[in-house]
C-alpha positions as CSV (number, residue, x, y, z in Angstrom):
1,M,0.0,0.0,0.0
2,L,2.8,2.4,0.9
3,K,4.6,1.7,-2.4
4,R,1.4,2.5,-4.3
5,I,1.0,5.9,-2.5
6,M,4.7,6.8,-3.2
7,L,4.2,5.8,-6.9
8,L,1.1,8.0,-7.1
9,L,3.0,11.0,-5.6
10,L,5.8,10.5,-8.0
11,L,3.3,10.5,-10.9
12,L,1.7,13.7,-9.6
13,L,4.9,15.6,-9.0
14,P,5.4,16.7,-12.6
15,L,1.8,17.8,-12.7
16,S,2.3,19.9,-9.6
17,A,5.4,21.5,-11.0
18,Q,3.5,22.3,-14.2
19,A,0.6,23.8,-12.3
20,A,3.0,26.1,-10.5
21,L,3.8,27.6,-13.8
22,D,0.2,28.2,-14.8
23,L,0.4,31.7,-16.2
24,T,-3.3,32.6,-16.0
25,G,-3.5,36.3,-15.1
26,V,0.0,37.3,-16.3
27,S,0.0,40.4,-18.4
28,M,2.6,42.9,-19.8
29,T,2.0,46.5,-20.9
30,A,4.3,49.3,-22.2
31,S,3.8,53.0,-22.2
32,V,5.8,56.2,-22.7
33,N,5.6,59.5,-20.8
34,K,5.0,61.5,-24.0
35,T,4.4,60.9,-27.7
36,S,5.8,64.2,-29.0
37,L,9.3,65.5,-28.2
38,T,12.3,67.3,-29.7
39,L,15.8,65.9,-30.3
40,E,16.9,67.5,-27.1
41,D,14.3,65.7,-25.0
42,E,14.4,62.4,-23.1
43,L,11.8,59.7,-23.5
44,V,10.9,57.4,-20.6
45,L,9.6,53.9,-21.6
46,T,7.8,52.0,-18.9
47,V,7.2,48.3,-19.1
48,T,4.9,46.7,-16.4
49,V,4.7,43.0,-15.9
50,D,1.7,41.9,-13.7
51,G,1.5,38.5,-12.1
52,A,4.9,37.0,-12.8
53,T,7.5,36.1,-10.1
54,G,11.1,35.2,-10.1
55,D,14.0,36.6,-12.2
56,F,13.0,37.7,-15.7
57,M,13.8,40.6,-18.1
58,P,11.7,41.9,-21.0
59,Q,13.4,42.0,-24.3
60,L,13.5,45.4,-26.1
61,P,13.2,45.4,-29.9
62,S,15.7,47.0,-32.2
63,L,15.7,50.8,-31.6
64,P,17.7,52.5,-34.3
65,S,16.1,55.8,-33.6
66,F,17.0,55.9,-29.9
67,N,20.0,55.6,-27.6
68,V,19.1,53.8,-24.4
69,Y,21.4,54.8,-21.6
70,A,19.6,54.1,-18.3
71,R,17.4,51.5,-16.8
72,S,15.7,50.9,-13.5
73,T,13.8,48.0,-12.0
74,A,11.2,47.9,-9.2
75,K,9.3,44.9,-8.0
76,Q,6.5,44.8,-5.5
77,I,4.5,41.9,-3.9
78,N,1.2,42.7,-2.3
79,N,-0.9,39.8,-0.9
80,F,1.2,37.3,-2.9
81,H,0.5,39.4,-6.1
82,A,3.7,40.5,-7.9
83,I,4.1,43.6,-10.1
84,S,7.4,44.4,-11.8
85,T,8.2,47.7,-13.4
86,F,11.1,48.4,-15.8
87,E,11.9,51.9,-16.9
88,Y,14.2,52.8,-19.8
89,I,15.4,56.4,-20.5
90,M,16.0,57.0,-24.2
91,V,17.3,59.9,-26.2
92,P,16.1,60.3,-29.9
93,R,18.7,60.2,-32.6
94,F,16.7,61.4,-35.6
95,A,13.7,63.7,-36.3
96,G,10.5,62.2,-37.6
97,K,8.2,59.4,-36.7
98,A,9.7,56.5,-34.7
99,V,8.1,53.2,-33.8
100,I,8.9,51.3,-30.6
101,G,8.2,47.7,-31.7
102,P,6.6,45.0,-29.5
103,I,8.5,44.2,-26.3
104,T,8.6,40.5,-25.6
105,L,8.8,38.4,-22.5
106,T,9.3,34.7,-22.4
107,Y,8.1,33.3,-19.1
108,G,7.0,29.7,-18.3
109,N,7.2,28.5,-21.9
110,K,4.9,31.3,-23.0
111,T,5.7,34.5,-24.9
112,Y,4.0,37.8,-24.2
113,K,4.1,40.9,-26.4
114,T,3.1,44.5,-26.0
115,E,1.5,46.7,-28.6
116,P,3.8,49.0,-30.8
117,I,4.1,52.6,-29.7
118,T,4.5,55.5,-32.2
119,V,6.2,58.8,-31.2
120,T,7.0,61.9,-33.2
121,V,10.4,63.6,-32.8
122,Y,10.7,67.2,-33.9
123,R,13.8,69.3,-34.7
124,A,13.6,72.6,-32.9
125,S,13.9,75.6,-35.2
126,A,16.8,78.0,-34.8
127,A,16.3,81.7,-34.1
128,P,15.6,83.6,-37.4
129,K,18.6,85.5,-38.8
130,D,18.3,89.2,-39.7
131,T,19.9,89.5,-43.2
132,T,19.3,93.3,-43.5
133,K,22.3,95.6,-43.2
134,K,22.1,98.1,-40.4
135,S,24.6,100.7,-39.1
136,A,26.6,100.0,-36.0
137,A,24.8,102.8,-34.2
138,S,21.3,101.6,-35.0
139,S,22.0,97.8,-34.6
140,P,20.8,96.4,-31.3
141,S,23.1,94.7,-28.8
142,P,23.6,90.9,-29.1
143,V,21.5,90.3,-25.9
144,A,18.7,92.5,-27.2
145,A,18.8,90.7,-30.6
146,R,18.5,87.3,-28.9
147,R,15.6,88.5,-26.8
148,A,13.8,89.9,-29.8
149,A,14.1,86.7,-31.9
150,P,14.1,83.6,-29.6
151,A,14.2,80.2,-31.1
152,Q,10.7,78.9,-32.1
153,A,9.3,75.4,-32.0
154,P,8.2,73.8,-35.2
155,A,4.7,74.8,-36.4
156,D,3.6,71.2,-36.7
157,M,4.5,70.3,-33.1
158,P,1.5,69.6,-30.8
159,L,0.1,72.7,-29.2
160,L,1.2,71.9,-25.6
161,E,4.8,71.1,-26.5
162,R,5.0,74.1,-28.8
163,N,3.6,76.5,-26.1
164,L,6.0,75.2,-23.4
165,Y,9.0,75.4,-25.8
166,N,8.2,78.9,-27.0
167,M,7.5,80.2,-23.5
168,A,10.8,78.8,-22.3
169,A,12.6,80.5,-25.2
170,R,11.4,83.9,-24.0
171,N,13.0,83.3,-20.6
172,G,16.5,82.3,-21.8
173,D,18.2,85.2,-20.0
174,K,17.4,83.5,-16.6
175,T,19.2,80.8,-14.8
176,Y,16.1,79.3,-13.1
177,F,12.5,79.7,-14.2
178,M,9.2,77.9,-14.6
179,V,6.5,77.9,-17.3
180,A,3.0,76.4,-17.5
181,A,0.7,75.8,-20.5
182,V,-2.3,73.8,-21.6
183,N,-3.3,72.2,-24.9
184,N,-6.8,73.7,-24.9
185,D,-8.0,76.8,-23.0
186,T,-11.7,76.6,-24.0
187,P,-12.7,73.0,-23.2
188,Y,-16.2,71.7,-22.5
189,V,-17.3,70.6,-19.0
190,N,-15.7,67.2,-18.2
191,Q,-13.4,67.4,-21.2
192,T,-9.9,66.4,-20.3
193,V,-7.1,69.0,-20.9
194,T,-3.4,68.4,-20.4
195,L,-1.5,70.9,-18.2
196,G,2.3,70.9,-18.5
197,V,4.5,72.6,-15.8
198,R,8.3,72.8,-16.4
199,F,11.1,73.9,-14.0
200,Y,14.1,75.0,-16.1
201,F,17.6,75.2,-14.7
202,A,20.9,76.2,-16.3
203,R,22.9,75.3,-13.2
204,P,22.7,72.5,-10.7
205,F,20.7,72.9,-7.5
206,M,20.7,71.0,-4.2
207,D,18.7,67.8,-4.1
208,N,16.2,69.1,-1.5
209,A,14.0,71.3,-3.7
210,P,10.3,71.2,-2.5
211,Y,7.7,71.5,-5.3
212,N,4.3,73.0,-4.7
213,E,1.4,71.9,-7.0
214,P,-0.5,74.5,-8.9
215,T,-3.7,75.6,-7.3
216,I,-7.0,75.2,-9.2
217,S,-10.3,76.9,-9.4
218,N,-13.4,75.3,-11.0
219,L,-11.3,72.4,-12.1
220,F,-10.5,68.7,-11.3
221,M,-6.8,67.8,-11.5
222,E,-4.8,64.5,-11.5
223,L,-1.1,63.9,-12.0
224,I,-0.3,62.0,-15.2
225,S,3.5,61.8,-15.3
226,T,6.9,63.3,-14.3
227,S,9.8,63.4,-16.8
228,E,13.0,65.2,-17.6
229,G,14.3,66.8,-20.7
230,R,16.7,69.4,-22.2
231,Q,16.3,72.5,-24.3
232,T,18.9,74.8,-25.8
233,I,18.2,78.5,-25.6
234,D,20.7,81.1,-27.0
235,N,23.4,78.4,-27.2
236,K,22.8,77.7,-23.5
237,T,21.6,74.2,-22.5
238,Y,18.9,74.0,-19.9
239,G,17.7,70.9,-18.2
240,Y,14.0,70.8,-17.1
241,I,11.8,68.7,-14.9
242,E,8.2,68.4,-16.2
243,R,5.0,67.4,-14.6
244,R,1.8,66.8,-16.6
245,Y,-1.7,66.9,-15.2
246,A,-5.1,66.0,-16.6
247,I,-7.5,68.8,-15.7
248,S,-11.2,69.1,-16.5
249,G,-13.8,71.8,-15.9
250,V,-16.4,71.4,-13.1
251,T,-19.0,73.8,-14.3
252,A,-19.4,76.2,-17.2
253,G,-17.6,79.5,-16.7
254,P,-14.1,80.8,-16.0
255,A,-11.5,78.5,-14.5
256,Q,-7.8,78.9,-13.6
257,T,-4.7,77.1,-12.6
258,G,-2.5,79.0,-10.2
259,G,1.2,79.1,-10.4
260,A,3.3,76.1,-9.3
261,S,6.5,76.8,-7.4
262,V,9.9,75.3,-6.5
263,R,12.1,76.3,-3.5
264,Y,15.7,75.5,-4.3
265,I,19.2,76.2,-3.2
266,P,21.6,76.9,-6.1
267,A,24.7,74.6,-6.0
268,G,26.9,77.2,-7.8
269,N,30.1,76.5,-9.6
270,L,32.3,74.4,-7.2
271,T,35.0,73.3,-9.6
272,N,37.5,75.9,-8.5
273,L,37.0,75.4,-4.8
274,S,39.0,73.2,-2.5
275,V,37.5,70.1,-0.9
276,F,37.1,71.9,2.5
277,D,35.4,74.9,0.8
278,R,33.1,72.6,-1.2
279,M,31.7,71.1,2.0
280,F,30.4,74.5,3.2
281,A,29.8,76.3,-0.1
282,A,26.2,74.9,-0.5
283,V,25.4,76.0,3.1
284,S,26.2,79.6,2.4
285,Q,23.7,79.7,-0.5
286,E,20.3,81.2,0.3
287,E,17.1,79.4,-0.6
288,E,15.3,80.9,-3.6
289,T,11.8,80.4,-5.0
290,V,10.7,80.4,-8.6
291,K,7.0,80.3,-9.7
292,S,5.2,79.5,-12.9
293,N,2.6,81.6,-14.7
294,S,-1.1,81.0,-14.1
295,V,-3.3,79.7,-16.9
296,D,-6.8,81.0,-17.5
297,L,-9.5,78.8,-19.1
298,T,-13.1,79.3,-20.2
299,I,-15.2,76.2,-19.6
300,R,-18.1,75.7,-22.1
301,S,-21.3,73.8,-21.7
302,T,-22.2,71.0,-24.1
303,P,-24.9,72.0,-26.6
304,Q,-28.5,71.4,-25.8
305,E,-29.4,70.7,-29.4
306,G,-29.4,67.0,-30.1
307,K,-28.6,66.0,-26.5
308,P,-29.9,62.4,-26.0
309,K,-31.5,61.2,-22.8
310,S,-28.6,58.7,-22.4
311,F,-26.1,61.5,-22.0
312,Y,-24.6,61.6,-18.5
313,G,-22.0,64.2,-18.9
314,A,-19.0,62.4,-20.6
315,V,-17.0,64.4,-23.0
316,G,-14.1,63.0,-25.1
317,S,-13.5,60.4,-27.8
318,G,-12.8,56.7,-28.3
319,Y,-15.2,55.5,-25.6
320,T,-16.1,51.9,-25.4
321,I,-18.9,50.1,-23.5
322,S,-19.6,46.5,-22.6
323,A,-22.1,44.6,-20.5
324,S,-22.0,41.2,-18.9
325,V,-23.9,39.0,-16.3
326,D,-22.2,36.6,-13.9
327,R,-24.4,33.7,-15.1
328,E,-26.8,33.0,-17.9
329,E,-28.8,30.3,-16.2
330,V,-30.5,31.0,-12.9
331,E,-33.5,29.9,-10.8
332,A,-36.4,32.2,-10.2
333,G,-35.9,34.3,-7.1
334,E,-32.1,34.1,-7.3
335,A,-29.9,37.1,-8.0
336,V,-28.0,37.9,-11.2
337,N,-25.2,40.5,-11.1
338,L,-25.2,42.9,-14.1
339,T,-21.9,44.8,-14.8
340,V,-21.5,47.6,-17.4
341,K,-18.1,49.0,-18.1
342,V,-17.2,52.3,-19.9
343,N,-13.6,53.2,-20.9
344,G,-12.3,56.4,-22.6
345,S,-10.1,59.4,-22.5
346,G,-12.4,61.9,-20.7
347,N,-13.0,62.4,-17.0
348,L,-15.7,60.0,-16.0
349,K,-15.6,60.6,-12.2
350,P,-18.1,63.5,-12.0
351,T,-20.5,62.0,-14.6
352,S,-23.9,60.7,-13.6
353,D,-24.7,57.1,-13.1
354,L,-26.2,54.9,-15.8
355,K,-30.0,54.6,-15.5
356,L,-31.3,51.2,-16.3
357,P,-34.7,50.8,-18.0
358,Q,-37.5,48.7,-16.5
359,I,-37.1,45.1,-17.6
360,P,-40.3,43.0,-17.4
361,G,-39.9,40.0,-15.2
362,F,-37.1,41.4,-13.0
363,K,-36.8,43.3,-9.8
364,I,-33.8,45.7,-10.3
365,Y,-31.9,47.3,-7.4
366,D,-30.0,50.6,-7.4
367,V,-26.9,50.9,-9.5
368,A,-23.5,51.2,-7.7
369,A,-20.8,52.9,-9.6
370,T,-17.0,53.0,-9.2
371,S,-14.5,55.0,-11.3
372,G,-10.8,55.6,-11.7
373,A,-8.1,56.7,-14.1
374,V,-4.8,55.2,-15.4
375,P,-2.0,57.2,-17.1
376,S,-1.2,55.8,-20.6
377,N,1.3,57.3,-23.1
378,G,1.1,60.8,-21.7
379,E,-2.7,60.8,-21.4
380,L,-5.2,59.8,-18.8
381,K,-7.5,56.9,-19.6
382,S,-10.5,56.7,-17.3
383,Y,-13.1,54.1,-16.6
384,K,-16.4,53.7,-14.9
385,I,-18.0,50.5,-13.8
386,F,-21.8,50.2,-13.0
387,K,-23.0,47.2,-11.0
388,T,-26.5,46.2,-10.1
389,V,-28.5,43.2,-8.8
390,M,-31.4,41.8,-10.8
391,V,-33.8,39.2,-9.4
392,P,-36.0,37.3,-11.9
393,L,-39.6,36.9,-10.6
394,S,-40.6,33.9,-12.7
395,S,-39.2,31.2,-15.0
396,G,-38.8,31.7,-18.7
397,S,-36.4,33.0,-21.3
398,Y,-35.5,36.7,-20.9
399,T,-33.4,39.2,-22.9
400,I,-31.7,42.2,-21.3
401,P,-32.0,44.8,-24.1
402,A,-29.1,46.8,-25.4
403,L,-28.3,49.6,-23.0
404,E,-27.5,53.1,-24.4
405,W,-24.8,55.4,-23.1
406,S,-23.9,58.7,-24.9
407,Y,-21.0,61.1,-24.9
408,F,-20.1,64.4,-26.6
409,D,-17.3,64.3,-29.1
410,P,-15.6,67.8,-29.1
411,S,-13.7,67.2,-32.3
412,A,-16.8,66.3,-34.3
413,K,-19.0,68.7,-32.1
414,Q,-21.8,66.1,-31.9
415,Y,-23.2,63.5,-29.5
416,R,-22.4,59.8,-30.1
417,T,-24.4,56.9,-28.6
418,L,-22.9,53.6,-27.7
419,R,-25.0,50.4,-27.2
420,T,-24.2,47.2,-25.4
421,K,-25.1,43.8,-26.8
422,P,-28.3,42.2,-25.7
423,L,-27.9,39.6,-23.0
424,N,-29.9,36.4,-22.7
425,I,-30.8,34.8,-19.4
426,E,-32.6,31.5,-19.0
427,V,-34.7,31.3,-15.7
428,T,-35.8,27.9,-14.5
429,P,-38.5,27.3,-11.8
430,S,-37.4,27.7,-8.3
431,S,-36.4,24.5,-6.5
432,K,-37.1,26.0,-3.1
433,T,-40.5,25.3,-1.6
434,D,-40.6,28.3,0.7
435,T,-40.0,31.1,-1.7
436,G,-43.6,31.7,-2.8
437,F,-45.2,31.2,-6.2
438,D,-43.4,30.8,-9.5
439,F,-45.7,33.0,-11.5
440,G,-44.6,31.6,-14.8
441,A,-45.0,28.0,-14.0
442,H,-48.8,27.7,-13.6
443,S,-51.4,27.0,-16.3
444,D,-53.7,29.5,-17.9
445,L,-57.4,29.2,-16.8
446,G,-58.7,31.2,-19.7
447,G,-60.3,34.6,-19.8
448,G,-57.0,36.2,-18.8
449,F,-56.9,34.4,-15.4
450,R,-54.3,32.1,-14.0
451,Q,-54.5,29.8,-11.0
452,L,-51.7,30.8,-8.6
453,G,-52.6,28.6,-5.7
454,R,-55.2,28.1,-3.0
455,D,-56.0,30.8,-0.5
456,I,-56.1,30.1,3.3
457,R,-59.5,28.9,4.6
458,Y,-59.9,30.5,8.1
459,L,-61.7,28.5,10.9
460,K,-64.4,30.3,12.9
461,S,-65.2,29.6,16.5
462,D,-67.7,31.0,19.1
463,I,-65.9,29.7,22.2
464,A,-64.7,33.2,23.2
465,D,-68.1,34.9,22.7
466,A,-69.1,34.5,26.3
467,T,-65.9,36.0,27.6
468,L,-66.2,39.2,25.5
469,T,-69.6,40.4,26.8
470,F,-68.1,43.2,28.8
471,L,-65.9,44.5,26.0
472,V,-68.9,44.4,23.6
473,K,-70.9,46.6,26.0
474,I,-68.1,49.1,26.2
475,A,-67.8,49.1,22.5
476,H,-71.5,50.2,22.2
477,L,-70.7,53.5,24.0
478,P,-70.2,56.1,21.1
479,W,-68.8,58.9,23.2
480,L,-66.1,56.6,24.7
481,N,-65.1,55.5,21.2
482,Y,-64.8,59.1,20.0
483,L,-62.7,60.1,23.0
484,F,-60.4,57.2,22.5
485,I,-59.9,58.0,18.8
486,A,-59.2,61.7,19.6
487,L,-56.6,60.8,22.3
488,L,-55.0,58.3,20.0
489,G,-54.7,60.9,17.2
490,L,-53.2,63.6,19.5
491,S,-50.6,61.1,20.9
492,G,-49.6,60.2,17.3
493,V,-49.1,63.8,16.3
494,F,-47.0,64.6,19.4
495,A,-45.0,61.4,19.0
496,L,-44.2,62.3,15.3
497,M,-43.2,65.9,16.2
498,D,-41.0,64.7,19.0
499,K,-39.4,62.1,16.8
500,Q,-38.7,64.6,14.0
501,T,-37.3,67.1,16.5
502,L,-35.2,64.5,18.2
503,A,-33.9,63.1,14.9
504,G,-32.9,66.6,13.8
505,R,-31.1,67.3,17.0
506,R,-29.3,64.0,16.9
507,S,-28.3,64.5,13.3
508,L,-27.0,68.1,13.9
509,A,-25.0,66.9,17.0
510,K,-23.5,63.9,15.2
511,T,-22.6,66.0,12.1
512,R,-20.9,68.6,14.3
513,Q,-18.8,65.9,16.0
514,L,-17.8,64.4,12.6
515,L,-16.8,67.8,11.3
516,K,-14.8,68.5,14.5
517,N,-12.8,65.3,14.0
518,A,-12.5,65.5,10.2
519,N,-9.0,65.1,8.9
520,T,-9.7,65.0,5.1
521,E,-12.0,66.7,2.7
522,E,-13.7,63.3,2.0
523,Q,-14.7,63.0,5.7
524,I,-16.2,66.5,5.5
525,S,-18.2,65.6,2.4
526,E,-19.5,62.4,4.1
527,A,-20.6,64.3,7.2
528,L,-22.4,67.0,5.1
529,S,-24.0,64.3,3.0
530,A,-25.3,62.4,6.1
531,Y,-26.8,65.6,7.5
532,I,-28.5,66.5,4.1
533,Q,-30.0,63.0,3.9
534,V,-31.5,63.2,7.4
535,R,-32.5,66.9,7.4
536,Y,-34.0,67.0,3.9
537,G,-34.3,63.4,2.8
538,V,-31.9,64.1,-0.2
539,H,-29.4,61.4,-1.1
540,T,-26.2,63.0,-2.6
541,A,-24.5,59.8,-3.7
542,S,-23.9,59.6,-7.4
543,L,-26.0,62.7,-8.1
544,P,-24.6,65.7,-10.0
545,L,-24.6,69.0,-8.2
546,R,-27.5,70.5,-10.2
547,D,-29.7,67.5,-9.2
548,I,-28.8,67.9,-5.5
549,S,-29.5,71.6,-5.6
550,A,-32.9,71.0,-7.3
551,A,-33.8,68.4,-4.7
552,L,-32.9,70.8,-1.8
553,E,-35.0,73.6,-3.3
554,K,-37.9,71.1,-3.7
555,H,-37.7,70.2,-0.1
556,G,-37.8,73.8,1.1
557,C,-34.2,74.8,1.4
558,S,-33.8,78.5,0.7
559,A,-32.1,79.8,-2.4
560,E,-29.4,81.5,-0.3
561,L,-28.5,78.3,1.5
562,V,-28.5,76.3,-1.7
563,K,-25.9,78.7,-3.2
564,R,-23.8,78.4,-0.1
565,F,-24.0,74.6,-0.4
566,E,-23.1,74.6,-4.1
567,A,-20.0,76.7,-3.5
568,L,-18.8,74.5,-0.6
569,W,-19.6,71.3,-2.4
570,Q,-17.5,72.4,-5.5
571,R,-14.6,73.2,-3.3
572,L,-14.8,69.9,-1.5
573,N,-15.0,67.9,-4.7
574,A,-12.1,69.7,-6.2
575,A,-10.0,69.2,-3.1
576,R,-10.9,65.5,-3.0
577,F,-9.9,64.8,-6.7
578,A,-6.8,67.1,-6.7
579,P,-4.1,66.8,-4.1
580,V,-3.8,70.6,-3.7
581,D,-4.9,73.2,-1.2
582,M,-7.9,74.9,-2.8
583,Q,-7.1,78.6,-2.9
584,G,-5.4,78.4,0.5
585,E,-8.4,76.8,2.2
586,G,-7.3,73.9,4.3
587,T,-9.3,71.0,5.8
588,T,-9.9,73.0,9.0
589,E,-11.3,76.0,7.1
590,L,-13.6,73.8,4.9
591,A,-14.9,72.0,8.1
592,R,-15.6,75.3,9.7
593,Q,-17.6,76.4,6.6
594,A,-19.5,73.2,6.6
595,T,-20.4,73.6,10.3
596,E,-21.7,77.1,9.7
597,L,-23.8,75.9,6.8
598,I,-25.5,73.1,8.7
599,K,-26.2,75.6,11.5
600,A,-27.9,77.9,9.0
601,M,-29.8,75.0,7.5
602,D,-31.0,73.9,10.9
603,K,-32.4,77.4,11.6
604,G,-33.6,78.5,8.2
605,G,-34.2,75.3,6.3
606,R,-37.3,73.1,6.5
607,A,-37.7,69.5,5.6
């Protein structure tokens, strides 16, 4: 017997080793920090391998258009899930379009490949030369000439890179400076715009240089990438550190990004100093601050003409939608999970939730939505997932119809509608005996009637009649009945009033305590939402601001309080989605404003 068990284990050992190399769930992606750059810039190629463990290395394709001179590797394991990241810094060699071919990885007898990436390399234009002859007295100085005619970026370069390049060229007489620009200053609400901020330096600086994010007004903002590059201005080579952000307008009207800033200590020229002097040279330097320019934007509303009912606020292009159920066969009365996914380039976080139509034969619960964003090739790709539970009420064959979801395409200036594929669900009669009737499993009796079952036949008895004689006599006194009904009504009114008052007081006290202990803007929003729900019966979850305001007005909140709520709600949302200090207002100040607002609502609002 023991020999048989050992033989069985020896036979299963190769199968166990093979199962350990099961690569289900392993994936590899590649992205670059920008798709447009000059010959002086650097390109960062990032390769991410998800789900693989051990020692391995992706294989880069032939890259004749680039010189690869740096590489870094980072590996993380969270809950036995491994993610490996490989970064390559590359310098372009030639101007024009360059293709980074598929990157391959051989792991566990399988080969994985990434999609090709195309980038455009531009040759920066030199400063225009003045060929006219001028007298020595009238000709400007060399410095003035360089300021009057700085080097210009190529006209076919993308707008953001061109703006940053040209703005930097006009600051070439400075050693340290910052510039900021966007690729679109008149976007639509929820349309993603790229903001670029660059810190230029012609001399080194100490490593500890704190960076302050740009402030925002009427905008959402998320960091996309950080990269480095070079630019030659007036024959002087500058290095720069660039941060790119995805920003989008909250409401129609003016918007602004304030200046970002860097506090740095110049390292100076230490080549001619002794070793002892170099140790204390940096200490003698004073800290300096440089700040970028602010950027003004005008946010536009999407047109009302042609707006479909399935438009929930998304603006962008290249969106996709899909729908799925967790199972296609189910018994009557059991739950089916429906999932709808939307992916695209716009900001999907503030958009409204998908509204499902009524589907005959199903009970449908409220939709729960989650959203997020992932940087990809210098852009921000966002997603939104809608999930709901559907319970079939009877057996039969059902079809979930195609669901519609629309977005506004700013390049075409028109609305586009996406549709999911219909989903088929087969519902069988319930096998449980205590779940009630299966309405689709009973025969038709004709005339539009169906037999669902037999009603309960109650038994009557007169045993208790003799014992109820006294109660029957009292029941025949009309004035006593009227008095009892009046007392019962008054007690109900007083109980309801006391319950409402007590609930309001408890809600106000609880909200004040939550705001007092709030450490983040999200905690402030949750406390304010809880108070609004109890005080006015308005649920703020997954509702756009205009719908919340309309519901507050409908429930009796004054116009002045609604305006105060809208202003505070926008600041809280912007602070939650962007890691910045909104116009100098910190968490404590926002909590104080929320406390004052609920005090005013408690006094002047009415439910």
